C-alpha positions, 0 to 999 in steps of 0.5 A: 640671784640678781643681787649677787650680780649687782654685788659682784666685787663687793659684799652682800648681806643675807638676813634670816638665812634660816628662813630660806626655802629648800630650793633657794638653799640649793641655788645659794650653795651653788653660788657659794661653791662654784661662784656662778649662777644663771638668771631665771629663764636664762641660759648663760652662766654668770660668774660672781665674786662676792663676800657673803655675810649671813645672819640668823637668830636660830640654831642652825645646827638644830635646823640641820639635825631636824632637816630644815637646813642643808648640812652642806650649805651650813658648813659652806656658810660657817667659815667665820661665825660671829656670835652676837650676844642679846641686847640684855647682855650688852648694857654698855651698847644701849646708849650708843644705839639710842643715839643712833636711832634718835639721829635716824628718826628725828629728821623724818619726824622734824624733831629736835632732840638734844638728849635722853632723860637720865631716868629713861636711859637708866630704865632702858639699860635695866630692861631685859629687851625680850625683843632685842634690837628691834624692840629698842628700835621701835621704842625709840621711834615711838618716843621720838614721834611723841616727843614734845621737847628736846629731852627724850622720855621713855614711858615705862608702859612701852617696855614689854616685860615678857616676850610673846611665845613665838619670839625667839630668845636666841642671840644672833649669829653672823657668818662671813664667807671669804672672797679670794681668802682675803677677808677673815682678818677684816671680819675679825676686826669688825666682829664686835662693831655691829653697832655704833659710830663705826659699826655696821648699823651706822652704815645702812646706805653702804649695806643697801648698796652692796646688797 
């Protein structure tokens, strides 16, 4: 719960919320419900005022029915659910995401890339992306490493056609809880700005700082 103490007065992002152990679920429920916690081994109650954004690619209602996720925690998180369609349904976002990932990767790899080849962009826009955003991120990172000119090209062999059996095909869902009841309008305003120049993906430093 150290992160909740550090994020006091701000925002904390909890990814893959469905993977929390039963013990952590109990602790998280207390923080959300009572706005307080105790450090491990401590005996002092610490108050916290944090807006929580949680994400998962699993069906939490099914997780609740099958006993893997607490019903009370689900309803406490489900204040403002935001359904994010899978990448295959957001073709118009792909070029923007490619620009973001290229800009992020060219610095560490000491490359200069001005644009992506038109045929490569068309190929990735038509791809079904069974691995969703993470697959796109990995493909672009590999392409940047292999790039030998200012034009980024995507080898068709990099585009996996069928997902491994263990990969979930479900879209992601984010849940935003209110802090002092004042953040619903803000969550609604940014509901479809997860990516792009003004979206959450363009603000990794802020997210890490607040988490």
